[in-house]
Chimera marker file (.cmm) of the C-alpha trace (Angstrom):
<marker_set name="trace">
<marker id="1" x="-28.984" y="32.454" z="-12.910" r="1" g="1" b="0" radius="0.5"/>
<marker id="2" x="-29.639" y="29.702" z="-15.246" r="1" g="1" b="0" radius="0.5"/>
<marker id="3" x="-29.169" y="25.717" z="-13.668" r="1" g="1" b="0" radius="0.5"/>
<marker id="4" x="-25.548" y="25.571" z="-15.545" r="1" g="1" b="0" radius="0.5"/>
<marker id="5" x="-24.222" y="28.437" z="-13.790" r="1" g="1" b="0" radius="0.5"/>
<marker id="6" x="-25.798" y="27.466" z="-10.529" r="1" g="1" b="0" radius="0.5"/>
<marker id="7" x="-24.345" y="24.150" z="-10.674" r="1" g="1" b="0" radius="0.5"/>
<marker id="8" x="-20.894" y="25.474" z="-11.161" r="1" g="1" b="0" radius="0.5"/>
<marker id="9" x="-21.291" y="27.866" z="-8.431" r="1" g="1" b="0" radius="0.5"/>
<marker id="10" x="-22.147" y="25.039" z="-5.894" r="1" g="1" b="0" radius="0.5"/>
<marker id="11" x="-19.458" y="22.849" z="-6.998" r="1" g="1" b="0" radius="0.5"/>
<marker id="12" x="-17.223" y="25.283" z="-6.885" r="1" g="1" b="0" radius="0.5"/>
<marker id="13" x="-17.958" y="26.270" z="-3.392" r="1" g="1" b="0" radius="0.5"/>
<marker id="14" x="-18.299" y="22.407" z="-2.759" r="1" g="1" b="0" radius="0.5"/>
<marker id="15" x="-14.730" y="21.730" z="-3.706" r="1" g="1" b="0" radius="0.5"/>
<marker id="16" x="-13.650" y="24.602" z="-1.449" r="1" g="1" b="0" radius="0.5"/>
<marker id="17" x="-15.206" y="23.632" z="1.313" r="1" g="1" b="0" radius="0.5"/>
<marker id="18" x="-15.407" y="20.478" z="1.477" r="1" g="1" b="0" radius="0.5"/>
<marker id="19" x="-11.399" y="19.938" z="0.498" r="1" g="1" b="0" radius="0.5"/>
<marker id="20" x="-10.164" y="22.514" z="2.966" r="1" g="1" b="0" radius="0.5"/>
<marker id="21" x="-12.802" y="21.891" z="6.036" r="1" g="1" b="0" radius="0.5"/>
<marker id="22" x="-13.925" y="18.145" z="5.312" r="1" g="1" b="0" radius="0.5"/>
<marker id="23" x="-17.667" y="17.062" z="4.616" r="1" g="1" b="0" radius="0.5"/>
<marker id="24" x="-18.951" y="16.255" z="7.365" r="1" g="1" b="0" radius="0.5"/>
<marker id="25" x="-18.122" y="19.677" z="8.784" r="1" g="1" b="0" radius="0.5"/>
<marker id="26" x="-19.876" y="21.716" z="5.938" r="1" g="1" b="0" radius="0.5"/>
<marker id="27" x="-23.530" y="21.822" z="6.010" r="1" g="1" b="0" radius="0.5"/>
<marker id="28" x="-25.729" y="22.506" z="3.110" r="1" g="1" b="0" radius="0.5"/>
<marker id="29" x="-26.455" y="26.020" z="4.376" r="1" g="1" b="0" radius="0.5"/>
<marker id="30" x="-22.761" y="27.159" z="4.266" r="1" g="1" b="0" radius="0.5"/>
<marker id="31" x="-22.373" y="25.753" z="0.621" r="1" g="1" b="0" radius="0.5"/>
<marker id="32" x="-25.619" y="27.850" z="-0.020" r="1" g="1" b="0" radius="0.5"/>
<marker id="33" x="-23.996" y="31.135" z="1.479" r="1" g="1" b="0" radius="0.5"/>
<marker id="34" x="-20.557" y="30.549" z="-0.318" r="1" g="1" b="0" radius="0.5"/>
<marker id="35" x="-22.215" y="30.116" z="-3.525" r="1" g="1" b="0" radius="0.5"/>
<marker id="36" x="-25.014" y="32.782" z="-3.452" r="1" g="1" b="0" radius="0.5"/>
<marker id="37" x="-27.257" y="29.804" z="-5.107" r="1" g="1" b="0" radius="0.5"/>
<marker id="38" x="-30.371" y="29.886" z="-2.904" r="1" g="1" b="0" radius="0.5"/>
<marker id="39" x="-31.194" y="26.925" z="-1.009" r="1" g="1" b="0" radius="0.5"/>
<marker id="40" x="-34.561" y="26.054" z="-2.800" r="1" g="1" b="0" radius="0.5"/>
<marker id="41" x="-32.183" y="25.793" z="-6.158" r="1" g="1" b="0" radius="0.5"/>
<marker id="42" x="-29.486" y="24.173" z="-4.596" r="1" g="1" b="0" radius="0.5"/>
<marker id="43" x="-31.673" y="21.352" z="-3.308" r="1" g="1" b="0" radius="0.5"/>
<marker id="44" x="-33.628" y="21.175" z="-6.677" r="1" g="1" b="0" radius="0.5"/>
<marker id="45" x="-30.514" y="20.348" z="-8.655" r="1" g="1" b="0" radius="0.5"/>
<marker id="46" x="-28.669" y="18.287" z="-5.532" r="1" g="1" b="0" radius="0.5"/>
<marker id="47" x="-31.993" y="16.764" z="-3.187" r="1" g="1" b="0" radius="0.5"/>
<marker id="48" x="-29.530" y="15.492" z="-0.821" r="1" g="1" b="0" radius="0.5"/>
<marker id="49" x="-26.105" y="16.223" z="0.324" r="1" g="1" b="0" radius="0.5"/>
<marker id="50" x="-24.612" y="13.062" z="-0.779" r="1" g="1" b="0" radius="0.5"/>
<marker id="51" x="-25.844" y="13.978" z="-4.211" r="1" g="1" b="0" radius="0.5"/>
<marker id="52" x="-23.298" y="17.225" z="-3.892" r="1" g="1" b="0" radius="0.5"/>
<marker id="53" x="-20.630" y="14.990" z="-2.480" r="1" g="1" b="0" radius="0.5"/>
<marker id="54" x="-21.041" y="12.269" z="-5.280" r="1" g="1" b="0" radius="0.5"/>
<marker id="55" x="-20.884" y="15.471" z="-8.036" r="1" g="1" b="0" radius="0.5"/>
<marker id="56" x="-18.065" y="17.492" z="-6.280" r="1" g="1" b="0" radius="0.5"/>
<marker id="57" x="-15.799" y="13.777" z="-6.784" r="1" g="1" b="0" radius="0.5"/>
<marker id="58" x="-17.033" y="12.679" z="-10.040" r="1" g="1" b="0" radius="0.5"/>
<marker id="59" x="-16.097" y="16.717" z="-11.420" r="1" g="1" b="0" radius="0.5"/>
<marker id="60" x="-12.585" y="16.348" z="-8.897" r="1" g="1" b="0" radius="0.5"/>
<marker id="61" x="-11.780" y="12.718" z="-10.732" r="1" g="1" b="0" radius="0.5"/>
<marker id="62" x="-12.565" y="14.129" z="-14.295" r="1" g="1" b="0" radius="0.5"/>
<marker id="63" x="-10.104" y="17.078" z="-13.545" r="1" g="1" b="0" radius="0.5"/>
<marker id="64" x="-7.440" y="15.361" z="-11.558" r="1" g="1" b="0" radius="0.5"/>
<marker id="65" x="-7.232" y="12.236" z="-13.617" r="1" g="1" b="0" radius="0.5"/>
<marker id="66" x="-6.968" y="14.462" z="-16.898" r="1" g="1" b="0" radius="0.5"/>
<marker id="67" x="-4.375" y="16.450" z="-15.357" r="1" g="1" b="0" radius="0.5"/>
<marker id="68" x="-2.153" y="13.273" z="-14.276" r="1" g="1" b="0" radius="0.5"/>
<marker id="69" x="-2.892" y="11.478" z="-18.073" r="1" g="1" b="0" radius="0.5"/>
<marker id="70" x="-2.016" y="15.077" z="-19.608" r="1" g="1" b="0" radius="0.5"/>
<marker id="71" x="1.513" y="15.062" z="-17.879" r="1" g="1" b="0" radius="0.5"/>
<marker id="72" x="2.183" y="11.583" z="-17.979" r="1" g="1" b="0" radius="0.5"/>
<marker id="73" x="1.464" y="10.608" z="-21.273" r="1" g="1" b="0" radius="0.5"/>
<marker id="74" x="3.086" y="13.433" z="-22.713" r="1" g="1" b="0" radius="0.5"/>
<marker id="75" x="6.493" y="12.671" z="-21.468" r="1" g="1" b="0" radius="0.5"/>
<marker id="76" x="9.303" y="11.001" z="-22.598" r="1" g="1" b="0" radius="0.5"/>
<marker id="77" x="9.604" y="8.947" z="-19.183" r="1" g="1" b="0" radius="0.5"/>
<marker id="78" x="5.885" y="8.640" z="-18.065" r="1" g="1" b="0" radius="0.5"/>
<marker id="79" x="6.188" y="7.066" z="-14.775" r="1" g="1" b="0" radius="0.5"/>
<marker id="80" x="8.930" y="9.614" z="-13.536" r="1" g="1" b="0" radius="0.5"/>
<marker id="81" x="6.640" y="12.348" z="-14.916" r="1" g="1" b="0" radius="0.5"/>
<marker id="82" x="3.791" y="10.999" z="-12.626" r="1" g="1" b="0" radius="0.5"/>
<marker id="83" x="6.079" y="12.052" z="-9.625" r="1" g="1" b="0" radius="0.5"/>
<marker id="84" x="6.993" y="15.119" z="-10.982" r="1" g="1" b="0" radius="0.5"/>
<marker id="85" x="3.117" y="15.895" z="-11.572" r="1" g="1" b="0" radius="0.5"/>
<marker id="86" x="2.726" y="15.161" z="-7.946" r="1" g="1" b="0" radius="0.5"/>
<marker id="87" x="5.400" y="17.353" z="-6.741" r="1" g="1" b="0" radius="0.5"/>
<marker id="88" x="3.794" y="19.945" z="-8.256" r="1" g="1" b="0" radius="0.5"/>
<marker id="89" x="0.423" y="19.440" z="-6.826" r="1" g="1" b="0" radius="0.5"/>
<marker id="90" x="1.895" y="18.607" z="-3.492" r="1" g="1" b="0" radius="0.5"/>
<marker id="91" x="3.537" y="22.297" z="-3.415" r="1" g="1" b="0" radius="0.5"/>
<marker id="92" x="0.181" y="24.120" z="-4.336" r="1" g="1" b="0" radius="0.5"/>
<marker id="93" x="-0.941" y="26.395" z="-1.294" r="1" g="1" b="0" radius="0.5"/>
<marker id="94" x="-4.352" y="24.711" z="-1.146" r="1" g="1" b="0" radius="0.5"/>
<marker id="95" x="-3.046" y="20.630" z="-0.976" r="1" g="1" b="0" radius="0.5"/>
<marker id="96" x="-4.639" y="18.749" z="1.717" r="1" g="1" b="0" radius="0.5"/>
<marker id="97" x="-4.011" y="15.449" z="0.492" r="1" g="1" b="0" radius="0.5"/>
<marker id="98" x="-6.231" y="13.066" z="-1.492" r="1" g="1" b="0" radius="0.5"/>
<marker id="99" x="-10.076" y="14.135" z="-1.824" r="1" g="1" b="0" radius="0.5"/>
<marker id="100" x="-11.288" y="10.889" z="-2.409" r="1" g="1" b="0" radius="0.5"/>
<marker id="101" x="-9.289" y="9.091" z="0.644" r="1" g="1" b="0" radius="0.5"/>
<marker id="102" x="-10.170" y="12.091" z="2.720" r="1" g="1" b="0" radius="0.5"/>
<marker id="103" x="-14.106" y="11.564" z="1.842" r="1" g="1" b="0" radius="0.5"/>
<marker id="104" x="-13.693" y="7.663" z="2.590" r="1" g="1" b="0" radius="0.5"/>
<marker id="105" x="-11.955" y="8.495" z="5.967" r="1" g="1" b="0" radius="0.5"/>
<marker id="106" x="-14.787" y="10.784" z="6.911" r="1" g="1" b="0" radius="0.5"/>
<marker id="107" x="-18.023" y="8.477" z="5.437" r="1" g="1" b="0" radius="0.5"/>
<marker id="108" x="-16.472" y="4.943" z="5.537" r="1" g="1" b="0" radius="0.5"/>
<marker id="109" x="-18.086" y="2.739" z="3.712" r="1" g="1" b="0" radius="0.5"/>
<marker id="110" x="-21.229" y="5.148" z="3.259" r="1" g="1" b="0" radius="0.5"/>
<marker id="111" x="-18.210" y="7.014" z="0.729" r="1" g="1" b="0" radius="0.5"/>
<marker id="112" x="-19.648" y="7.575" z="-2.728" r="1" g="1" b="0" radius="0.5"/>
<marker id="113" x="-18.757" y="4.710" z="-5.483" r="1" g="1" b="0" radius="0.5"/>
<marker id="114" x="-16.609" y="7.120" z="-7.327" r="1" g="1" b="0" radius="0.5"/>
<marker id="115" x="-13.865" y="6.810" z="-4.553" r="1" g="1" b="0" radius="0.5"/>
<marker id="116" x="-13.176" y="3.320" z="-5.584" r="1" g="1" b="0" radius="0.5"/>
<marker id="117" x="-14.018" y="4.177" z="-9.508" r="1" g="1" b="0" radius="0.5"/>
<marker id="118" x="-11.214" y="6.727" z="-9.026" r="1" g="1" b="0" radius="0.5"/>
<marker id="119" x="-8.526" y="4.594" z="-7.390" r="1" g="1" b="0" radius="0.5"/>
<marker id="120" x="-9.247" y="1.988" z="-10.190" r="1" g="1" b="0" radius="0.5"/>
<marker id="121" x="-9.100" y="4.686" z="-12.822" r="1" g="1" b="0" radius="0.5"/>
<marker id="122" x="-5.443" y="5.747" z="-11.043" r="1" g="1" b="0" radius="0.5"/>
<marker id="123" x="-4.236" y="1.971" z="-11.056" r="1" g="1" b="0" radius="0.5"/>
<marker id="124" x="-5.444" y="1.900" z="-14.761" r="1" g="1" b="0" radius="0.5"/>
<marker id="125" x="-3.360" y="4.407" z="-15.885" r="1" g="1" b="0" radius="0.5"/>
<marker id="126" x="-0.335" y="3.489" z="-14.026" r="1" g="1" b="0" radius="0.5"/>
<marker id="127" x="-0.538" y="0.159" z="-15.886" r="1" g="1" b="0" radius="0.5"/>
<marker id="128" x="-0.788" y="2.039" z="-18.883" r="1" g="1" b="0" radius="0.5"/>
<marker id="129" x="2.507" y="4.074" z="-18.297" r="1" g="1" b="0" radius="0.5"/>
<marker id="130" x="4.468" y="0.958" z="-17.406" r="1" g="1" b="0" radius="0.5"/>
<marker id="131" x="6.880" y="-0.036" z="-20.069" r="1" g="1" b="0" radius="0.5"/>
<marker id="132" x="6.209" y="-3.371" z="-21.929" r="1" g="1" b="0" radius="0.5"/>
<marker id="133" x="7.648" y="-6.459" z="-20.250" r="1" g="1" b="0" radius="0.5"/>
<marker id="134" x="7.373" y="-4.921" z="-16.547" r="1" g="1" b="0" radius="0.5"/>
<marker id="135" x="6.344" y="-7.241" z="-13.873" r="1" g="1" b="0" radius="0.5"/>
<marker id="136" x="2.650" y="-7.586" z="-13.974" r="1" g="1" b="0" radius="0.5"/>
<marker id="137" x="2.643" y="-6.180" z="-10.180" r="1" g="1" b="0" radius="0.5"/>
<marker id="138" x="4.509" y="-2.637" z="-11.267" r="1" g="1" b="0" radius="0.5"/>
<marker id="139" x="1.573" y="-1.053" z="-11.235" r="1" g="1" b="0" radius="0.5"/>
<marker id="140" x="0.319" y="-1.780" z="-8.120" r="1" g="1" b="0" radius="0.5"/>
<marker id="141" x="3.722" y="-0.843" z="-6.764" r="1" g="1" b="0" radius="0.5"/>
<marker id="142" x="3.661" y="2.504" z="-8.311" r="1" g="1" b="0" radius="0.5"/>
<marker id="143" x="-0.087" y="2.913" z="-6.781" r="1" g="1" b="0" radius="0.5"/>
<marker id="144" x="1.137" y="2.143" z="-3.655" r="1" g="1" b="0" radius="0.5"/>
<marker id="145" x="4.038" y="4.679" z="-4.073" r="1" g="1" b="0" radius="0.5"/>
<marker id="146" x="1.656" y="7.296" z="-5.506" r="1" g="1" b="0" radius="0.5"/>
<marker id="147" x="-1.168" y="6.787" z="-2.374" r="1" g="1" b="0" radius="0.5"/>
<marker id="148" x="2.101" y="6.915" z="0.232" r="1" g="1" b="0" radius="0.5"/>
<marker id="149" x="3.671" y="10.009" z="-1.175" r="1" g="1" b="0" radius="0.5"/>
<marker id="150" x="0.088" y="11.895" z="-0.990" r="1" g="1" b="0" radius="0.5"/>
<marker id="151" x="-0.821" y="10.753" z="2.416" r="1" g="1" b="0" radius="0.5"/>
<marker id="152" x="3.097" y="11.939" z="3.763" r="1" g="1" b="0" radius="0.5"/>
<marker id="153" x="2.214" y="15.145" z="1.861" r="1" g="1" b="0" radius="0.5"/>
<marker id="154" x="-1.076" y="15.470" z="3.247" r="1" g="1" b="0" radius="0.5"/>
<marker id="155" x="0.711" y="15.651" z="6.751" r="1" g="1" b="0" radius="0.5"/>
<marker id="156" x="4.042" y="17.443" z="5.308" r="1" g="1" b="0" radius="0.5"/>
<marker id="157" x="3.022" y="19.431" z="2.161" r="1" g="1" b="0" radius="0.5"/>
<marker id="158" x="5.667" y="20.217" z="-0.518" r="1" g="1" b="0" radius="0.5"/>
<marker id="159" x="7.394" y="18.404" z="-3.195" r="1" g="1" b="0" radius="0.5"/>
<marker id="160" x="9.779" y="15.900" z="-1.026" r="1" g="1" b="0" radius="0.5"/>
<marker id="161" x="7.547" y="13.250" z="-0.548" r="1" g="1" b="0" radius="0.5"/>
<marker id="162" x="6.655" y="13.009" z="-4.519" r="1" g="1" b="0" radius="0.5"/>
<marker id="163" x="10.324" y="13.167" z="-5.085" r="1" g="1" b="0" radius="0.5"/>
<marker id="164" x="11.472" y="10.304" z="-2.655" r="1" g="1" b="0" radius="0.5"/>
<marker id="165" x="8.612" y="8.368" z="-4.410" r="1" g="1" b="0" radius="0.5"/>
<marker id="166" x="10.269" y="9.027" z="-7.621" r="1" g="1" b="0" radius="0.5"/>
<marker id="167" x="13.325" y="7.460" z="-6.738" r="1" g="1" b="0" radius="0.5"/>
<marker id="168" x="11.998" y="4.626" z="-5.661" r="1" g="1" b="0" radius="0.5"/>
<marker id="169" x="9.778" y="4.075" z="-8.854" r="1" g="1" b="0" radius="0.5"/>
<marker id="170" x="12.651" y="4.601" z="-10.772" r="1" g="1" b="0" radius="0.5"/>
<marker id="171" x="14.560" y="1.751" z="-8.901" r="1" g="1" b="0" radius="0.5"/>
<marker id="172" x="11.717" y="-0.219" z="-9.555" r="1" g="1" b="0" radius="0.5"/>
<marker id="173" x="11.728" y="0.642" z="-13.296" r="1" g="1" b="0" radius="0.5"/>
<marker id="174" x="15.131" y="-0.160" z="-13.328" r="1" g="1" b="0" radius="0.5"/>
<marker id="175" x="14.798" y="-3.908" z="-11.907" r="1" g="1" b="0" radius="0.5"/>
<link id1="1" id2="2" r="1" g="1" b="0" radius="0.2"/>
<link id1="2" id2="3" r="1" g="1" b="0" radius="0.2"/>
<link id1="3" id2="4" r="1" g="1" b="0" radius="0.2"/>
<link id1="4" id2="5" r="1" g="1" b="0" radius="0.2"/>
<link id1="5" id2="6" r="1" g="1" b="0" radius="0.2"/>
<link id1="6" id2="7" r="1" g="1" b="0" radius="0.2"/>
<link id1="7" id2="8" r="1" g="1" b="0" radius="0.2"/>
<link id1="8" id2="9" r="1" g="1" b="0" radius="0.2"/>
<link id1="9" id2="10" r="1" g="1" b="0" radius="0.2"/>
<link id1="10" id2="11" r="1" g="1" b="0" radius="0.2"/>
<link id1="11" id2="12" r="1" g="1" b="0" radius="0.2"/>
<link id1="12" id2="13" r="1" g="1" b="0" radius="0.2"/>
<link id1="13" id2="14" r="1" g="1" b="0" radius="0.2"/>
<link id1="14" id2="15" r="1" g="1" b="0" radius="0.2"/>
<link id1="15" id2="16" r="1" g="1" b="0" radius="0.2"/>
<link id1="16" id2="17" r="1" g="1" b="0" radius="0.2"/>
<link id1="17" id2="18" r="1" g="1" b="0" radius="0.2"/>
<link id1="18" id2="19" r="1" g="1" b="0" radius="0.2"/>
<link id1="19" id2="20" r="1" g="1" b="0" radius="0.2"/>
<link id1="20" id2="21" r="1" g="1" b="0" radius="0.2"/>
<link id1="21" id2="22" r="1" g="1" b="0" radius="0.2"/>
<link id1="22" id2="23" r="1" g="1" b="0" radius="0.2"/>
<link id1="23" id2="24" r="1" g="1" b="0" radius="0.2"/>
<link id1="24" id2="25" r="1" g="1" b="0" radius="0.2"/>
<link id1="25" id2="26" r="1" g="1" b="0" radius="0.2"/>
<link id1="26" id2="27" r="1" g="1" b="0" radius="0.2"/>
<link id1="27" id2="28" r="1" g="1" b="0" radius="0.2"/>
<link id1="28" id2="29" r="1" g="1" b="0" radius="0.2"/>
<link id1="29" id2="30" r="1" g="1" b="0" radius="0.2"/>
<link id1="30" id2="31" r="1" g="1" b="0" radius="0.2"/>
<link id1="31" id2="32" r="1" g="1" b="0" radius="0.2"/>
<link id1="32" id2="33" r="1" g="1" b="0" radius="0.2"/>
<link id1="33" id2="34" r="1" g="1" b="0" radius="0.2"/>
<link id1="34" id2="35" r="1" g="1" b="0" radius="0.2"/>
<link id1="35" id2="36" r="1" g="1" b="0" radius="0.2"/>
<link id1="36" id2="37" r="1" g="1" b="0" radius="0.2"/>
<link id1="37" id2="38" r="1" g="1" b="0" radius="0.2"/>
<link id1="38" id2="39" r="1" g="1" b="0" radius="0.2"/>
<link id1="39" id2="40" r="1" g="1" b="0" radius="0.2"/>
<link id1="40" id2="41" r="1" g="1" b="0" radius="0.2"/>
<link id1="41" id2="42" r="1" g="1" b="0" radius="0.2"/>
<link id1="42" id2="43" r="1" g="1" b="0" radius="0.2"/>
<link id1="43" id2="44" r="1" g="1" b="0" radius="0.2"/>
<link id1="44" id2="45" r="1" g="1" b="0" radius="0.2"/>
<link id1="45" id2="46" r="1" g="1" b="0" radius="0.2"/>
<link id1="46" id2="47" r="1" g="1" b="0" radius="0.2"/>
<link id1="47" id2="48" r="1" g="1" b="0" radius="0.2"/>
<link id1="48" id2="49" r="1" g="1" b="0" radius="0.2"/>
<link id1="49" id2="50" r="1" g="1" b="0" radius="0.2"/>
<link id1="50" id2="51" r="1" g="1" b="0" radius="0.2"/>
<link id1="51" id2="52" r="1" g="1" b="0" radius="0.2"/>
<link id1="52" id2="53" r="1" g="1" b="0" radius="0.2"/>
<link id1="53" id2="54" r="1" g="1" b="0" radius="0.2"/>
<link id1="54" id2="55" r="1" g="1" b="0" radius="0.2"/>
<link id1="55" id2="56" r="1" g="1" b="0" radius="0.2"/>
<link id1="56" id2="57" r="1" g="1" b="0" radius="0.2"/>
<link id1="57" id2="58" r="1" g="1" b="0" radius="0.2"/>
<link id1="58" id2="59" r="1" g="1" b="0" radius="0.2"/>
<link id1="59" id2="60" r="1" g="1" b="0" radius="0.2"/>
<link id1="60" id2="61" r="1" g="1" b="0" radius="0.2"/>
<link id1="61" id2="62" r="1" g="1" b="0" radius="0.2"/>
<link id1="62" id2="63" r="1" g="1" b="0" radius="0.2"/>
<link id1="63" id2="64" r="1" g="1" b="0" radius="0.2"/>
<link id1="64" id2="65" r="1" g="1" b="0" radius="0.2"/>
<link id1="65" id2="66" r="1" g="1" b="0" radius="0.2"/>
<link id1="66" id2="67" r="1" g="1" b="0" radius="0.2"/>
<link id1="67" id2="68" r="1" g="1" b="0" radius="0.2"/>
<link id1="68" id2="69" r="1" g="1" b="0" radius="0.2"/>
<link id1="69" id2="70" r="1" g="1" b="0" radius="0.2"/>
<link id1="70" id2="71" r="1" g="1" b="0" radius="0.2"/>
<link id1="71" id2="72" r="1" g="1" b="0" radius="0.2"/>
<link id1="72" id2="73" r="1" g="1" b="0" radius="0.2"/>
<link id1="73" id2="74" r="1" g="1" b="0" radius="0.2"/>
<link id1="74" id2="75" r="1" g="1" b="0" radius="0.2"/>
<link id1="75" id2="76" r="1" g="1" b="0" radius="0.2"/>
<link id1="76" id2="77" r="1" g="1" b="0" radius="0.2"/>
<link id1="77" id2="78" r="1" g="1" b="0" radius="0.2"/>
<link id1="78" id2="79" r="1" g="1" b="0" radius="0.2"/>
<link id1="79" id2="80" r="1" g="1" b="0" radius="0.2"/>
<link id1="80" id2="81" r="1" g="1" b="0" radius="0.2"/>
<link id1="81" id2="82" r="1" g="1" b="0" radius="0.2"/>
<link id1="82" id2="83" r="1" g="1" b="0" radius="0.2"/>
<link id1="83" id2="84" r="1" g="1" b="0" radius="0.2"/>
<link id1="84" id2="85" r="1" g="1" b="0" radius="0.2"/>
<link id1="85" id2="86" r="1" g="1" b="0" radius="0.2"/>
<link id1="86" id2="87" r="1" g="1" b="0" radius="0.2"/>
<link id1="87" id2="88" r="1" g="1" b="0" radius="0.2"/>
<link id1="88" id2="89" r="1" g="1" b="0" radius="0.2"/>
<link id1="89" id2="90" r="1" g="1" b="0" radius="0.2"/>
<link id1="90" id2="91" r="1" g="1" b="0" radius="0.2"/>
<link id1="91" id2="92" r="1" g="1" b="0" radius="0.2"/>
<link id1="92" id2="93" r="1" g="1" b="0" radius="0.2"/>
<link id1="93" id2="94" r="1" g="1" b="0" radius="0.2"/>
<link id1="94" id2="95" r="1" g="1" b="0" radius="0.2"/>
<link id1="95" id2="96" r="1" g="1" b="0" radius="0.2"/>
<link id1="96" id2="97" r="1" g="1" b="0" radius="0.2"/>
<link id1="97" id2="98" r="1" g="1" b="0" radius="0.2"/>
<link id1="98" id2="99" r="1" g="1" b="0" radius="0.2"/>
<link id1="99" id2="100" r="1" g="1" b="0" radius="0.2"/>
<link id1="100" id2="101" r="1" g="1" b="0" radius="0.2"/>
<link id1="101" id2="102" r="1" g="1" b="0" radius="0.2"/>
<link id1="102" id2="103" r="1" g="1" b="0" radius="0.2"/>
<link id1="103" id2="104" r="1" g="1" b="0" radius="0.2"/>
<link id1="104" id2="105" r="1" g="1" b="0" radius="0.2"/>
<link id1="105" id2="106" r="1" g="1" b="0" radius="0.2"/>
<link id1="106" id2="107" r="1" g="1" b="0" radius="0.2"/>
<link id1="107" id2="108" r="1" g="1" b="0" radius="0.2"/>
<link id1="108" id2="109" r="1" g="1" b="0" radius="0.2"/>
<link id1="109" id2="110" r="1" g="1" b="0" radius="0.2"/>
<link id1="110" id2="111" r="1" g="1" b="0" radius="0.2"/>
<link id1="111" id2="112" r="1" g="1" b="0" radius="0.2"/>
<link id1="112" id2="113" r="1" g="1" b="0" radius="0.2"/>
<link id1="113" id2="114" r="1" g="1" b="0" radius="0.2"/>
<link id1="114" id2="115" r="1" g="1" b="0" radius="0.2"/>
<link id1="115" id2="116" r="1" g="1" b="0" radius="0.2"/>
<link id1="116" id2="117" r="1" g="1" b="0" radius="0.2"/>
<link id1="117" id2="118" r="1" g="1" b="0" radius="0.2"/>
<link id1="118" id2="119" r="1" g="1" b="0" radius="0.2"/>
<link id1="119" id2="120" r="1" g="1" b="0" radius="0.2"/>
<link id1="120" id2="121" r="1" g="1" b="0" radius="0.2"/>
<link id1="121" id2="122" r="1" g="1" b="0" radius="0.2"/>
<link id1="122" id2="123" r="1" g="1" b="0" radius="0.2"/>
<link id1="123" id2="124" r="1" g="1" b="0" radius="0.2"/>
<link id1="124" id2="125" r="1" g="1" b="0" radius="0.2"/>
<link id1="125" id2="126" r="1" g="1" b="0" radius="0.2"/>
<link id1="126" id2="127" r="1" g="1" b="0" radius="0.2"/>
<link id1="127" id2="128" r="1" g="1" b="0" radius="0.2"/>
<link id1="128" id2="129" r="1" g="1" b="0" radius="0.2"/>
<link id1="129" id2="130" r="1" g="1" b="0" radius="0.2"/>
<link id1="130" id2="131" r="1" g="1" b="0" radius="0.2"/>
<link id1="131" id2="132" r="1" g="1" b="0" radius="0.2"/>
<link id1="132" id2="133" r="1" g="1" b="0" radius="0.2"/>
<link id1="133" id2="134" r="1" g="1" b="0" radius="0.2"/>
<link id1="134" id2="135" r="1" g="1" b="0" radius="0.2"/>
<link id1="135" id2="136" r="1" g="1" b="0" radius="0.2"/>
<link id1="136" id2="137" r="1" g="1" b="0" radius="0.2"/>
<link id1="137" id2="138" r="1" g="1" b="0" radius="0.2"/>
<link id1="138" id2="139" r="1" g="1" b="0" radius="0.2"/>
<link id1="139" id2="140" r="1" g="1" b="0" radius="0.2"/>
<link id1="140" id2="141" r="1" g="1" b="0" radius="0.2"/>
<link id1="141" id2="142" r="1" g="1" b="0" radius="0.2"/>
<link id1="142" id2="143" r="1" g="1" b="0" radius="0.2"/>
<link id1="143" id2="144" r="1" g="1" b="0" radius="0.2"/>
<link id1="144" id2="145" r="1" g="1" b="0" radius="0.2"/>
<link id1="145" id2="146" r="1" g="1" b="0" radius="0.2"/>
<link id1="146" id2="147" r="1" g="1" b="0" radius="0.2"/>
<link id1="147" id2="148" r="1" g="1" b="0" radius="0.2"/>
<link id1="148" id2="149" r="1" g="1" b="0" radius="0.2"/>
<link id1="149" id2="150" r="1" g="1" b="0" radius="0.2"/>
<link id1="150" id2="151" r="1" g="1" b="0" radius="0.2"/>
<link id1="151" id2="152" r="1" g="1" b="0" radius="0.2"/>
<link id1="152" id2="153" r="1" g="1" b="0" radius="0.2"/>
<link id1="153" id2="154" r="1" g="1" b="0" radius="0.2"/>
<link id1="154" id2="155" r="1" g="1" b="0" radius="0.2"/>
<link id1="155" id2="156" r="1" g="1" b="0" radius="0.2"/>
<link id1="156" id2="157" r="1" g="1" b="0" radius="0.2"/>
<link id1="157" id2="158" r="1" g="1" b="0" radius="0.2"/>
<link id1="158" id2="159" r="1" g="1" b="0" radius="0.2"/>
<link id1="159" id2="160" r="1" g="1" b="0" radius="0.2"/>
<link id1="160" id2="161" r="1" g="1" b="0" radius="0.2"/>
<link id1="161" id2="162" r="1" g="1" b="0" radius="0.2"/>
<link id1="162" id2="163" r="1" g="1" b="0" radius="0.2"/>
<link id1="163" id2="164" r="1" g="1" b="0" radius="0.2"/>
<link id1="164" id2="165" r="1" g="1" b="0" radius="0.2"/>
<link id1="165" id2="166" r="1" g="1" b="0" radius="0.2"/>
<link id1="166" id2="167" r="1" g="1" b="0" radius="0.2"/>
<link id1="167" id2="168" r="1" g="1" b="0" radius="0.2"/>
<link id1="168" id2="169" r="1" g="1" b="0" radius="0.2"/>
<link id1="169" id2="170" r="1" g="1" b="0" radius="0.2"/>
<link id1="170" id2="171" r="1" g="1" b="0" radius="0.2"/>
<link id1="171" id2="172" r="1" g="1" b="0" radius="0.2"/>
<link id1="172" id2="173" r="1" g="1" b="0" radius="0.2"/>
<link id1="173" id2="174" r="1" g="1" b="0" radius="0.2"/>
<link id1="174" id2="175" r="1" g="1" b="0" radius="0.2"/>
</marker_set>
C-alpha cells in the first residue's frame, strides 16, 4: 500500500470512528486496527492525533460543503433546496449531527480551526443563496435555522427538523 492509499484508509477509519463514537473516545490504536495501516506509517503520515482529526474534518468539510452547494445552486429555489438537502442528510442511517459542532463540543477551544472555517463557509454559502435585495441579516437567520435543525435532528434523526426549518426559511423569504 502506498502513502495515498494509507491516508485514504486512515481518513475513512477516522471519519467512521470519530463521527460515530467521538474523537476522545477513539484512540490511534483503534484507527490503526480499523484501517489496517501499520502504526509506524500512521504516525509518519499523522504525527499526532490532532493532525488526523484536522485532516478528517478538512476532508469532511470539502465533501459536505460541495454536496450542499451542488444541491442548492442547481435548484430553482436555492434556499428551500438547502433544507431539502438537510432532510436527506438527517435521514441517513449513520447521521450523528454536525461533525464540526461535535468536535467543538468535545475539544472546546482546542478544536481545529477547520471547525470555525466550516461554519464561516456555510454562512458565506447561505449569503450567496439569498435573493437580491434581501435583508443583510437573512444569511445569519438561515444559518441559525440550519444549525438548529441539525442539532434537533441529532437528538431525533429524520427529515422533520429540516422540513420545519424550511417552513420558517420560506416565511423569512416572503417578508
